[in-house]
N, C-alpha and C positions, 0 to 999 in steps of 0.2 A: 067616713074618711076624716082624718084630722084636718083642721083648718090650716091654711098656709100662713104660718106665723113668721115667715121670713120676709114678707112684704111689709111695707110701712103701714098699710091699712089694717093689717091683722095683728099688729103688735099688742093692742090693748086687750082684745078678746082672747088671745092665746098665751098671755104671759104666765098664767098659772100652770098651763100644760107644759110650757117650756121650762119653767122652774122645776117641775116635778120630774121631767124626763132628763134634765140637764143637757139637753141637746135640742137643736132646732132642726127640723126636717122640713122638706118641701115635697109636694106631690108633683112629680113630673111624669106625665103619661101613665098614671096609675102606679108608679114605682116611687117608694119613699127614698129620698136621697139625703144622706147626712152631710154635714160640713166637712171639707177636706181636712185630713189628719196632718200632724206635724211631719216635717221632713225626717226621713230616716238617716242613720249613720252612713258614712261613706263606705263603699265596698272596698275589698282588697285590690291592690294595684294589679293591673293586667300585665301580661307578658310583653316583652319587647317585640316590636313588629319586625318584619323582614327589612333588610337593607334596601334602600331606594336605588334607582338607576343612576349611573354617573351623569353629572351635569355636562353641559356643553362647554368646550374649551373657551377660555377668555381670549380677548384680542391681545397681541404683544404690546408691552409698554414702550414708552419713548426711549431713545438711545441715551445711555448714561454718559457722563463726562469721561474724558480720557484719563486714565490713571497715570501716576508718575512713572518715569523711565526706570527700568530695572538696571541692575549693575551689568557691566560688560562681561560677556562670556569668555571662556578660555579659547585660545587659538586651536583650531582643528588640526589634525595631522595632515601632512602633505598628501595630495592625491597621486595616483599613478600617472606617469607621462601619457599624454594623449597620442593617438595614432597620427602618423604623418599625413598632413592634408594633401589635397590634390594640387597639381602644378597649376599656378595662376596663368592668366592669359599673358600673351606677349605685350611688352610695353610699347609706347609710341616710338616712332622713328626719331632718332637723334638728329641734331642739327649737323649739317655738313662740316667736315673737318677742314683745316687749312690746306692750302695747296702743298703738294709734295715738296716743293722747293723750300718751304718754310720749316719743314720738319727737321732739316739738318741743323746741327748745332752751329751757332755763329760765335766764334771765339778767336782770340789773338793773344800771343805772348810776345812781350818785349823784354829781352834779357841783355845784361851787360856784366862785364867782369872788370871792375875798376873801383878804386876807393875814392871817397869824397870826404873832405874835411869841412863841408859846408855847415854853418850853424843856423842859417836862415835862408829860405828860398826854395826854388825848384831843383830837386835832385835829378829827376829824369821824367820823361813823358812817353806815352804810347798813344798813337792816333788810331781811331776806330770809327768805322762807318756804321751807325745804328740804323737798321732797316725800318722798323715799325715804331709808330708813335706811342702805342700802349705797352710796349715791352719795357723791361728794366735792364740795367747793366750791373753785372756782378764783377767787382774788381777785387784783386788780391795782390798784395806785395809780400814777398818773402826774401830774406837776406839778412846780413849782419848789421846791427845797429849798436851804437855805443854812446854812453854818457860818462864823462870822467873829468878828473882834475878840478873838482869843485865840491862844496858841501852845501846841503839844503838847496839843491838845484833841480830844475825840471826842464825837459825838452818834450816837444810834441811833434809827431809825424802824422801827416794827413793827406787825403786825396783831394784833388780839384778837378772840375769838369769845365773845360774851356775857361779856366782861370778862376772859377767860383767853387766854393765848397758846396757839397750836396745839401739841399734843403728839403728833398722829398725822398725818403721821409726825414732823415737826419744826417748830420755830418758823419764821415767815416774817418776815424782817427784813433790814435793810441798815444799815451803819455808815459814817460819814464822818469821816475823821481829817485834822486840819490841823496841819502842823508850825509854820507861821508865815511871815512876821511877823504881828503882830496887826492890821495894816492890810489883810490879805488878806480878800477877800469872795467865798467860793465859792458864788455864787448860780447854780445850773444846773438845767435840767430833769432830773428823776430818775424812775426806775421801780423799783417793788418789787412782786414777785408770787410766788405759789406755790399749792400745793394743800394742803387740810386736810380730814380726815374728822371730821365732827361729827354728833351725832344729828339726826334729822328734827325739823322744827318751826320755830318762830320763832327766828331767829339775828340778833343785833346784831353786825355786822362793823365794828370800830373801827380807825382808823388813828391811831397814837400816836407820840410822841417822848419820849426819855429819855436819860439819860447812859449811856455805855459803862461796863462793869464796870472798876473801878479808876481812873476819871477823875472829876475834879471837875466841877461844873456849868459850862456855857459857853453862848454865845449862839446859839440856833437860830432859823430863820426859814422860814416856809412860804408858798407862793403868790407874789405879786408880779406884777402886770400880765399875768396869764394865768389860765386855768381849771384847777382841780384836780379830779380825779375818782377815785372808787372803782368798779370794775366787779366784779360778782359773777356767777358762772355755776355752775350745778349740772351736774356731768359724771358719766359712768359710772365705776365703780371701775377702777383701773389693772390692767394685765396682771400676772399673777403670775409 
């Protein structure tokens, strides 16, 4: 058998053999083994493998920020009318009404047929008994009134209640202005009316004439060939 020239101890004695054979071998269990050869060339690329199984679904990501508002949409078409709903329950019992004696209208008319050439003061009056404290009086005058014989003049006709003009809510009056000429005679049927709140009890409703603020005295006339009247009516309080 050849000496083992691959060990360090046998290098000197076997160098000639190794040079002659150009290869160094070793005896392993009676089998001569040569040195490993050089790496061979890469083989051809293999075929693609089969698709793998689907992976496990990932967890949902965090909520994203709210996007900008979109433009307004168009109005939709009107829907069909709905069916009539069921009848609702009965409402609560209302408060008791006033006594029957209060339901009758309380009114009075004072009428006269005469003329008056009064320029300032009380023309006529009508006494009335007001029953309730919270009611109002509706007063109305109708008849002929005149302003004449002047230029740029003004007269005022107004109601008083026990000698005072109405303050709740406001005065009840009317004014007549004449530019001219002085021969003009404005004798016409007129009407003055309104509502006033006064305390309950006896009330003297007067119809008066006087000068407009800022104007001198002028010639007024009431009546003439017809009936004049004051109508008074006690009415419920107004809506709030």
